[in-house]
N, C-alpha and C positions, 0 to 999 in steps of 0.2 A: 734607440728610434722607437718612437711609440706607434704601434701598428694596430689596426682593427682586424676583426676575423677575415681570413682570406676567402674568396670565392675560387671557383674553377671554370676555366673556359677550354673548349675543345677545337682545335684547329687541325684538320687533315688527319684526323685520329689521334693527335697529340694531346695529352692531358696537361694543363699548365695551371699551377697554383697562382692565384692572384691576391697580392698583399697590398692593401691600400694604406696610406700613411699620410698624414699631414706635414711631415718634416722633409718632403721632397717635391721638386717641380718638374723633374724629369723621370722618365720611365727607364727601368734597367732590367734586363734579362739575365738571369743566372742559371747555369746548369751545374749541379753539384752532386756528385755521386749517381748522376743519371737522373736526378730529379730536377724538374724545370719549373722554375717560378719568375714571375715578373712583379717587381716592386713599381707601384705607380702612384701619382698624386691622387688625394681621396676622392676627388669629384670627376676623375676620368671616366668618360663613358665607356660601357663595355664593347660596343662596336669599334671604338678606337683601340682598345686593349687587343681585341681579335685581329685587328690590322697589323699592330705592332709585332704580334707574334707571327703571322703569316709572312710578314716582310724579313723576318729573320729565321723562317722555317728552316731552310737549308743549313745555315749556320748551327741551329739547334740540333738537327739530325746528325750533323758532323760530329758535335761535341758528344752526343749520346753514343754514336758508333765508335769513338775513341774509347769511352767508358767500357762499352761492350767487348771491344777487341782485347782489353786488359784481361778479361776473365779467360781462364783457360778453357778450352773446348772439352766436352766429354769424350773419353776414350773408351767408354765401355762397349762391351761386344754383347752383353745380354746373354750370357752363358752360366751353366751351373758354376758355383763357386765364387762368383763376384759378390762383394760385400755392398750392402745398401743401408744406409744410416736412417734410423727412425727414432726422433726424440732423443738422439745422442748415442744410441745403441747401435751397432752393426749387426746386421741379419744376412746370412748367406743365401743366394738365390738357388733355387733347384728347379730345373725346367724338365718336366716328364711328358711322356707321349700319353695321349688320351683326347677323348671329347673335351673340347674347349671349355674351360670355365674360369671365373675370376680368380686372380691371384689370392691365396690365403696364406696367413701365417700361421704355420704348423710346427710345433716343437722347435721354435726358434729358427725356422727358415721360411723364406718367401718362396711358396710353391706355385710355379706357373705351369698349367696344364694345357698343352697345344696339341693338335693333330700332328701325327708324324707325316713326313714328306713334304712339308711346306716350308717356304722361306721364314724362318723363325725370328730373326732379330729385331724387325720392325713390330711384329705381333707381340713378342715379349715386352719391347719397350712401352707400347700402348697399354698393355695388361698392367705393367708394374706402375706407370703413371696413374692409371685409373685406381689402382690400389691406394697410392699416395694421396690422390685428391678426395677419394671417399674417406680415408682416415683423417686427412687434415681437418676436414669439414666437421666431422664428428669431434676430434680432439680440441678444435678451436673453438667450437660452440660451447663445450663444456667450460674451457678457460674463460671465455668471455662473460659467460653466466655468472661463474664464481666470483670474478673480480668486479663485475657490474653490481653484485649485491654489496661488496665491500666498500665500493666507491659511491654507492648510491646514485647510479647511472642506469639508462636504459637505452640502448642503441636502437634504432628502427629496425635494422636488419643486419644479419651476418652472412657473409658469403666468402667463397674463395675464387681466385682468378690466377691467370698466368700473367704475372708481371715481369717485365724485362729488367727493371731497375729499382724496385722498391719492395719492401717486404709486407706493406699494408698500406690502406688508405682509409681516410674517414671524410664523407662528403659532408657539405654544410647542413643536410638533411638529417645527419645521424647515422648514415649507412656505412657500416664497416666492411671491408674487403680485405683478404689477406692472401699473399702469395703461398700457394700450397707447398712451395720447396721448403719454406721456414721449418716444417715439421721433420727435416732432416737435422736440425740443429738440436742441441742438448735441451732438456725439458725447461730449465729455468730461463734460457734465451728465447724460448717461445713465449714464455709467460712475460718477459720483458716487451716484445713485439705487441702482445695483446694489451698489456698496460699502457704502452706507448699510443696505440691508436685509440684506447678509450679516454686517455687524457685529452686527446684532440676533441672529444665531445665538450669539454670545457674550455679548451684554448687551441683553436685551429692552427696557429702558427707555432714556430719554435722558439718563442720568446724565452727570457729567463724564468717568467712566470710559469710556462709550460713545463720546463725541466724542473722547476721545484715541485710541481704536482707530481711528475713521474718519481722524483726522489722521495717524496712523501709515502707513496704505496710501495716503492722497491728502492730502498736506500742503496743498495749495491748495483744500480741499473748500469752505471758506467763500465763495469766489469764485462756484463753481458752485451753492451753497446759495442765495446772493444773486440769481443770475441767475433762478432759479426764482420767487424771490419778486417779482421785478420783472416778469417776463414772463409770470406766470400767465394772464393774459388772453388772450395770442396763442396758447396751445396749444389751439385749439378746431377741430372740423371740422363 
């Protein structure tokens, strides 16, 4: 199927990739690994596409819910001794009493300092997530800049978000966003996600041409793609 670069539409907070092609006369909606796309005839107007998605909204939400239900829920208690992964290495959490301060990585431990006598679990969770987000933005920016130079590309912006069912996104305007949870994966897996999204600056769809570009930059990308598929349920906070 020969496709042109997809657009995106948003319906009731649901982001959907639009892939236009001259090889079909009907529209079809796909939900694959929690990602939603709609394949439409090349000339179909955007209002009609939005209506098609709106008409199938409940069906799409149910499909996404089934995907989410397949992920194990986090059973963390956010207490000292629990292990938290960062770039593939595990760091033990240490919760100490004192004036509140952001989580810090000290001598191989994630140290959370909180006032004594307060309900801690939610506070610790929030503090740990803030640490992940801060370091995800720093580390991913480093990687995007490094690979951008290698690939001769220049994204418009780099950000992190909380995605329910994707590791990253690339807008038609060249804006890259990444799921902060990805930094729990091994370093090379994070590299793969960064390269994947950068390749979308050249090819927004997942055509053979796109995967050839990914392979050109990272010949062993399939190994890291498979790691994400197998270990999906482990990347939770």
